[in-house]
N, C-alpha and C positions, 0 to 999 in steps of 0.2 A: 800582412797577409793579403796577397794579391790574386789568389786563385779562388775559384768557386768552392765554397765550403760545403761539401756534400756530407752525407750522413756521418762519417767518422771524423771529418774535419772539424765539425762543431762539437764540442764536448758537452754542451748544455743547451737545450732548447728553452729559451726563456720567453715563452709566449705570455703576453701580459694580461694580467687581471688587475694588478694592484701596483704597489710601490715596487714590485718585482721588476718593473720595467726600467728601473734606473740603477741597476747594480753596476759595480765597478769591476772591470776585468783587468788582469795583469797582461803583460806583453809577451806571453809565452808563444811558442811557435804553433803551427797548425797541428803538429803531431802530439802536442802535449795537452793534458787536461787543463782547461781554463778554470782557475779558482774564482768563481763568481760569488758575490756577496749573498747573504741570506735573504735579501729582498727579491732574488730571482725566482721565478716559478717556471715550470715546464708545461708541456701539453697536458700533463696530468695534474697540474696546479700544485705540484710539490717539486722541490729542487731535486734533480738527479742527473747523473752522467748520461750522455747520449748512448753509451754502450748499454744502458739499462732500459732504453725506450723501445717499445714494440711499435715502430712506425718509421716513416721516411721523413726526415727533417733536413732543412738547409738553413745556413746563416750567411748573411752577406755583411761584411764589416764596412766601416766608414771609408777605409782606404780603397776598397773595391768600388764603392759607390762613387767616390771622388774621381777615381781613375776612369770610370765609364762616362761620367757626367761631363757634358759640354753645354755651353750656353744654349738654352732652348730645349735640351733633351729632358724628357720627363722621367719620373720614377717608373712609369709603365715601360718606357723604352729599355731601361736598365734591367728590370725584372724579366722582361720578355727575352733578354739575352742570357741571363744568368741562371734562371730557375728552369730545370729540365721539364717539369710537368706542366708549366704554365704556357698557355698559347702565346704566340708572338704578339708584340704590341700592334695596335691598330694605326698608330701614327696620328690619331686625332686627339681631341680633348677627352675622349671616352675610353674606358677599358671594357666596353661592351664586347662580348665574344672572347674575352680573355679568361676562359674557363680553366679549371684544373681537373684532370681526369674526367672531363666531360660534364662537370657540375660547377655550380656557382661557388665563388670564393668569398669568405668573410674577411674584409680588410679592416684592420684596426690601426689606430695611431695612439700610442701610449695607453693601450688598454681600452680606449674608447671606440666602440664599433662604428665604422663609417658605412658599412653595408647594412642598411636597415630594411624595413618592410617595403618602403618606397625606395626603389633603387634607380638613381640617376646615372649610375655607372661612371662617375667622375672621381672616384676615390683616389686612384693612383695619379690623378692630375691635380691633387689638392694638397701637395706638399712638395716644396723644392728640395732636390737632392742635397743641397748644401746644409739642410737642417737635420739630416739623418745621421744617427749614431750607428745603427745597424738595422737590418731587416731579417726577421725570422719567419720561416715558412714551414708549415706542416702539410703534407699532401694527404688527401683522402678525407672522407667524411669523419666528423668527430662529434660526439655528444657532450663533450666536456664543457664547451662554451655555448651550448644551446643552439637555437634556431639560426639558420642561415649558412652554416659551414658544411654544406653537403659535399663540396669538392675539396675543401681545405681551408687553411687560415694563413693570412699574411699579416704579420704584426710589425709595424714600422715604429721603431723606437727613436725618439728625437734626442738631440744632443742635450746634455745637462752638465752642471758644474762638476759632478763627481767623475765624469769621463774626460774632463779637460786637463791637459798637461800645461797649459798656458792661460794667461788671463784674457788675451785677445787673439782673434784670428781674422784675416781678411782674404777675400778672393775676388778677382775680377776675371772676366772671360768674354770672348767674342767668338762668333761662328759665322762662316760665309760659304755660299755655294762656290763651285769651281770658277764660275764667272762672277766675280765680285761686283756688287752694286750696293749703294747705300740703302735702298729699299729692301734688300734681301739679307741684311745683316741681323744677327741676334746679339744682344748685349746682356751681360749679367754682372751683378755685384752683390756681395754678401758680407756682413760684419757680425761677429759674435763677441760676447764679453762674458766672463765668468768671475766669481769671487768666492772666497771662503773666509768667514769671519766667526771664529769660535765654533759654536754649534750650528751656525747657519751658513748655507751656501746658496748661490743663485746663478742663473744662466739666462742670457737673452740673446736672441739671434734674429737678424732681419735680412731678407734677401729681396732683390729687385731684378726682374727679367723683362726685357723688351725684345719681342720677336717680330721680325719683319716677314716678308713673303717667303715662301718655300718654293724652290724650283726643282723641276724634274731633271732627268739625265740629259735632256735636250736643251736645258737652260731656260725653259719656259716656266712662267708662274703657274703653279697648280691651282686649279679652281677650288672654290669653297666646298666643304663637305656639309651638305645641308641636312643630313639625317642626324648625325651625332655631333656635328660642328668640328672645326679644325682649330689649329693653334696659330694660324697666320694673323699678323697684325694685332697681337695681343700684348697687354701689359699686366704683369703679375707681381703681387706683393705677398710675402710670407713672413709672419712674425711668430716666434715661439719663445716663451718665457717660463721659468720654473724656479721656485724657492723651496728649499728643503731644510727642515729643522730636526736635529737629532735631540729629541727631548731628554733621553737618558740612554743608558747602554742597551736597553731593550725596546725602546719606542722611537718611532720616526714618523714625521708628518711631512707631506710634500703636496704642493699646490702648483698647478700649471695652467697656462692659458695659451691659445693659439688662434691665429687669424690668417686666412688666406683669401685673396681676391684676385681673380683672373678675368679680365674683360677685353673683348675684341672691339677694335675701332678700325673698320676696313672700308675702303671705297670700291671694293670689288664684289660683284654678285656672280651667280652661276650663269653659264651659257645655256639658256633655254632654247636657243635656235630661232630661226625666223617664225614669227607667229606663234611663239611658245610651243614649237613642235615637240619638245621634250615632254610636255604635259599632254598635248592633245593627240599626237601620233607617235607615241614612244616606241612602238614596234618597228617602225621604219626609219626613225631618225637617230643618228649617231652624234651626240654632242661633242664639242671640241675638248671638253674637260678642262678648259682654261678659265681664268677669272676675267670677267668683263667689267671694265671701269665704269663708274657712274652710279654705284649703289647709294640709295638714299633710305637709310634705316636708322632711326634715332636710337632705339633700344636694341643693341646688338648682343650676341651671346655672352653669357657671363656665368661664373661660378664663384660663390662667396660662402665661406665656411667660418663659423665661430666655434670655439670649443673651450671648455674648462673642465678640469678634474682635480679632485682632492684624494690623496692616498694616505692610508694610515697603516702602520705596522706595529704589532706588539708581539714580541717573541716569547713572552712569559705571561700568559693569561689563562686563568682557570686550570689549575693542575698541569701546568707546563705546556699548554697548547700555544700554537702560534696563530695569530689572527692577521689576515690581510684584508683590508676593506677599501673600496673605492666608490666614490660618487662622481658622476660626470653629467655634463650637459653639452649638447652641440646643436647648432642651428645651421641649416643649409638652404641657400636660395640659389636657384639655377634658372637659366634662360637659354632657349635654343634658337636656332635660325628658323624663320617662318617657313612653313611648307604649305603647298597647295594640294588639296585633295577634294574628292567629291563627298559632300555631306548628303547622306541618303535619308530620306524621310517621305512617307506616303503623301503628306500634305503639300510638299513642294511641287512646283510645276515640272512635269516629267519625272517626278520621283526623286530628283536630286538637284543639287546646285554645287558649283565649285566655290570653295572658300579658302582664303589664305589665313592660316592661324599660326601664332607663335606661342609655344608652350612655355609656361612658367611654373616651377614647383617651389613649394615652401615646406620645409621639414623641421620640426622641433622634437628633440629627443632628450630625455633625462633617464638616468638609471643608477642602480647600485649593484655592486658585486661584492660578495663576501666569501672567504674561505678560512676554515679552521683546520689546522694540521696537528696530529698527535701520533707519537710513536709508541709502539707496544712491542712486547716479545711474545712470540707464539712458538711453542715447541723448540725453543732455543734459537729461533730465527727472528729477524726484524720484520715487523709489520707496520706499515705507515698508513694511516687513514686520513683522507682529506674530504671534507664535507662543507656544504655551504648553501647559500640562497642567493639567487640573482633575480633582479626585477628591472624591467625597462618599460617606459611609456613613450610612445611616439605619436605625434600628430602630423597628419599629411593633408595638404591641399594643393590643388593644381588649377590654374586658370589659363585661358587662351585669349591672346590679343588678336582680334581679327583686323584685316586691312582691306581698304576699299578695292574691290576687284577690278573695277573699270580703270582706276589709276594703275594698278598692277599690270593689266593687259596692255594699256597704252604705252607703258614704259618697257614693255617686253621683259617684265620681271625684275626691274631695278628700283622702282619707286614704291615705297610702302607708306601709305597714308593711313593713320590709325582710324579705326571705326569702333565697333563695339568690343567689349570684353565679356567673355563667357566663362562660367565655371566648367572645367573639364573634369567631370567626375565629382562625386560627393566628397566632403571632408571625412576623413577616416582617422579614428584613434585606435592604436594598436597597443595592447598590453601583453607583455611576455613575463612569465614567472617560471623559474626553474629551481628545483631542489636536486642536489646531486650528492653522491657518495662514491669516492674512489679509493681503492685499496691497492697497495703494492707490497708483495710478499716475496722474500728470498727463500724459495722452496729448498734449493740445494746451493752448493757453492757456485755452480755454473748456471742454474736455471732459476729465473725469476718470473713471477706471474703478476699481471695487472688486470684488474677488473673493476667495473664501475656501473652505476645506474643513475639515470637522470629522469626526473618527471618534469616534462615541459608542457605548459599551458599557454596558448595564444588566443587572445580574444580581440576581435575586430568590431568596433562600434561604429557603424556607418550612418551618417546623417541622411535625411531625406534631401533630394536634390532634383533639379530640372536638368535632364541630359542636354548637352549642347546642341544635339540634333533638333530637339524640341524648341530650344531657344532660337535657333537660326530660322526654323520654320515660322515661329511667331513674328520674327523680324521681317521675313520675306513674304508672308501670306497674310493679307489684311483679314482681321477678325479671328485668326486662329489663336486658341487658348492653349498654351503649353501644358503638357501633363507632367506630373511630379512622380519621380521614382521613390517608392517607399524605402525608408532606411531599415535598419535591423542590426542584429548582433550575431556574429559568427564566432563560435568558440570551439577550439580543438585542443585535445590533450593527447600526448603520446608518452609512453615509457620507453626510454632509449637505453641500450646496453652497449658495453664494450668489454672485450676480453682479449688479452694478448699474452704472449710468452716470448722471452728472450733467452737463448741458450748460447753461452760463451764457448765457442770451439777452442779458442786459445785466448791469450790475454789481448790479442789485437783483432780477433775475428768473432763476429756473432751472426747467428741466424735468428730471425724473428717471424712470428706469425701473429696476425691481428685481425679481429673482427670488430667493427664499430658501426654505429648508426648515426645518421643525421636526419634533421627534420626541419621543415619550413612550410610556410604558407606562400602561395604566389603573391606577387605584387598586387594587393587588393585595389589600391587606388587606381593603378593602371588598368586592371581588369574591368573596372566600372567606368572607365573614361568614355567608351564608345558604345555603351549598351543602350537599349531602348527603355522607355519608361516602365514597361511591364516586366522588366528583368527581376527575377526572384533571387534575392541575396542569400537567403538562408540555405537554398538547395544547390547553389551553383559554385560556391567557393569551398574547395577541399584541400586538405593538407597533403604534402608529399614527404614520404619517408624513404630514406636511402639506406640500403645495406651495403657496407663496404668490406671487402676481404682483401688481404694482402699478405704476401710471403716474400721475405727479403733476406739478403746477405750483405754484410759490409766488412770492410777491412781498413785498418789504419795503423801504421807503425811509426816508430820513432824516426825513420829515414825520410818521412814525408810522402810515402806511398799511400794513396787513398783510393778506394774503389767501393762501389756498391751497386746492387741491382735489386729491383723490386718488381714483382708481378702483382697486378691488381685486377679486381673484378667488382663492379658495383651494380646494383639493381634497384628499380623502383616500380611501383604499379600504377603510377600516374604520370602524365606528361602535359606540359603547358603547350597549347596550340594557338596559333594566330589565324584568325578567321578572315574571310574575304570582306566582311564589313568593318574590319580593323579592330574588332573586339578580341579579347584574349579569354581563353577558357581552359579549364583543367579537364582533360579527357581521361577516362578510366581505361588506360591501356599500359602495357608493360614497356619498360626501357631496360637496356642492359649496356654497360660500357666495360671494356676490358683493355688491357695493354700492359706495357712494361716501361720502366724508366731506369736509366743507369748513369753512372758517372765514373770517371777515371782520372787520376792525377799521378803522374810519374816523374820523379826527379831524375833527370838525365845526367846532369853534372852540377857542379857547384854554381848556384844562381840560375840554372836553366831548368825549366819545368815544361812538360807537355801534358795536355789534358783535353778532356772533352766530355760531352754529355749526349745522351740519346733518349728520346721519348717517343713511344709509339702508342697511339690511342685509337680505338675503334668503338663506335657506338651504334646501337640500333633501337628502333621502336616498332611496335606492332601496328600495322595499318588496320583499316576497318574490316578487311578481309582476313585478318589474323596472320598476315605474312610479315616477317621481319624486314624492315627497311632501314637504310643507313641514315644516321643523323648528319645534319649539315655542318659546315665549318664554323658556324657561330657556336655550336655546341661541342664539337669534337675537333681538336686541332689536328691537322695533318702531321705526318711524320716530321719530327723536328730534331736536328742534330747541331751540335756546336763542337768546334775544335779550336785549340789555342796553343800558342808557343809563347812562353813568358820568360824573358831574360831580365833578371835583377842583377845589374852590374855593380861594380864598386862605386863607392862615394855617392850613392843615391841616384845613379842613372838607371833607367829601365826602359824596355821596349816590349810591347805585347802585340802580337799578330793574332787576330781572331776571326772566325768565320761562323756565320749562322746559315744553315741550310734547311729549307722546308720542302718536303716532298709534295708531289702533285697527286690528285685523285679525282676520278670521275664517278666513283661508286654512288655517292649521295645524289649527284645530278641525275644519273641514269635511273635510280630508284624513284626520285621525285617525279619523273616523267611517267612512270608506270604505276605509281602508288594507287591502290584502290581505296579512295576515301570519299567522304561526302562532298558534293559540289560546293558546299558552303565553306570548306576548309582549304586554306592555302597549305597544301600538304608539304610541310617541311621544305620551304622554298630553298633550292640548292643550286650551287654554281659548280662548274668545272674548275678545279683548283690547279693552276699551273705552278710547278715548283720553281724555286729560285734560291740562289746563294749570294750572300752579301758578306764582303770582307772589310774589316776595319784594321787600321794601324794606329796604335796609341803609344805615346812615349812621354817620359818625364825626366827632369834633370834639375839639380840644385842651381839656384841663381839668386844672388844678392840676399842671402839669408833665408830665402824661401824656396819654392819649387815652381818651375814652369812646366806646363803640360801642353802637349801638342797631339792632335788627333786628325786622322783622315777617315771619315766614315763613308761607306760605300766606295771603297778604294778603286774598284774597277769601273765606277760610274755605270753601274748596272741599271738598265731600264726595265723595271718590273712593277708589279702591283702586289701589295701586301695581301695576306690571307683575308683580312677584314675587307679590303676594297673589292676583291674578287667575289666574296660572298655577298657584299652589300649590293652589288648589281642585281642579284636575284631577289634580295629582300626589299630593297628600297628603290631600285631603279638605276639607270645608267649614269645619272649625275653623281652617284656615290662611288662609281668605279674609277677612282682617281689613281694616277701613278704615284709611286713613292718618290722621296727626295733623291736627287742625284748625288754625285760626289760632293762632300761637304768638308770644309776645313775648320778646325777649332784650335784656339789658343787661349791659355789661361795662366794666371799667376796667383799663387796663394802663399801666405806667410802667417806664422804664429809667433806671438811676441808677448 
């Protein structure tokens, strides 16, 4: 299945909570209902056909991932191409700004949430595409999985023994810019192994990627991205392993581990210009946006993830109920590129000083998820109830490594000599507990209803701490005694509802309507990073609740014709704001986001398919004067469309031509200039977004018992900047307004044996 699986193409949404994530699918075509094992669960946490789901869902199979993947391409690149409602990829190590329907996305791997209370925005760069079995997506806020999914869910299911048709598989690949050079190559290799021995099966996979420099359409090395960090000169390792025991006909136990390590080792720093003009006179200086050789930085950007989970299934527990339960642990350590900013404090000479700081985060998470399912009969119709308890505990800390400012200035921003290390915000422990009940009822032969309720409680336990502004003042001002910010506990509870209906117009067409709510707290640790010592924790951190409404239609028939369109509208009465002193706050003001997304797949002839997607999103917030203003491109993606022509030829040969087009918009920029807000608020910093279109050509063919793949990305060698880079100039400065990669060639070979 090589086409985007939109609403009707996937016949089961198996968003993971438990062992549901490792079900076995048969090899039916896109127009047929996939028979998935009983371990699969859906967005309602009970198995059902897509035709019964009141919502917009997508699934991307392993073949689609492998087709799009080339050495050095990330999961974010692939999803930005294939998922209509998801914003385009940033091209960096970060998926910051990759919102869905203008809201944040909860990313999971095998049921383990990667998007926590402390959000480093590197979730989609934390798994190699070679390790992916399928990716399942639900658009829109949902209360079923608790806090964090105000824009939707992306569940990445890793490969496992039950999905393997062979014992071993190998893949090697390389990627090169149009003007080949050794330093600009990317190399990739992966190896998997699977076994079945009686009631036990196992899988292990290891991948390695070496990425060199990335060049723009002019053949020049692109400069480093110092705000979110980039993927140049990085080495990545990814390991996934899983063992599954079929205890008896009704019970199954599965345990998995994963490890991901991505580290940069570069000799290139940003071009700050003569006399660090990019820092001291940014309004008049235009940096070259190229990398400058001579960087001396021992601890370079890095992302390291560890994870483990245990899943248990019992199909016959307590009067015929089915239990799915999962316990998980993950640890994340991330490091960013040092940035230079003004540390503001009254005790400092002149009220401020420049400081070079490198941010480091440390996140520990453990949790459990449970779900019980039971079927009943009501008025001669089937009623299924799903209920359970979820709990998660997260510990967050962040530190900043400072560097000697004189050495930094003398080297024009290339030499970083370590100085002091500061705590950047207090340690925070976040506890989340949710109780939920979901019901599915077939009211008539054609009309089904879904309704649910969830009670979610989030508690933030904040330690007392010395703000880094106080610590810097104590270092720079003789005799100054730093003040301590008091800790505290912030607790919020919300009751969330969902209600939906699906009506079958025919056997192949449905319409649906859905209301659902999402809930989250802002990133508390990040909010408290830049505040003063007199900041009041109890009165300043508030929850954000999102109401999501959608109306949709979908079609899928046995000929392979698939189509769908959904209109959506979501609201909240809170907004996260970034202030001029670099702090983050939650403002009591309204937001609204609306739009539509659609998909179409048309079989033209035997082996030839045409298709495309379209997503339009627009969002607004109320400024201090009560006037609606446009949200920027980090919050709301511009108009996004894709088209493709896919030829599956005889004997395993195939060619795909695809295009991604992004529309331009000046609305948010114009509003940001005119917004009536407090002088202390950086009012929704916004950029003029210029549209662009990028075309890719991808091909595959059988070769020596395996398959060779070939790709040309950015076929026309288009000179453009991604949405992220254009918006980053307004948010982070000109050094982040980097060009995208030029024409790139990729070659791979894979074999299963």
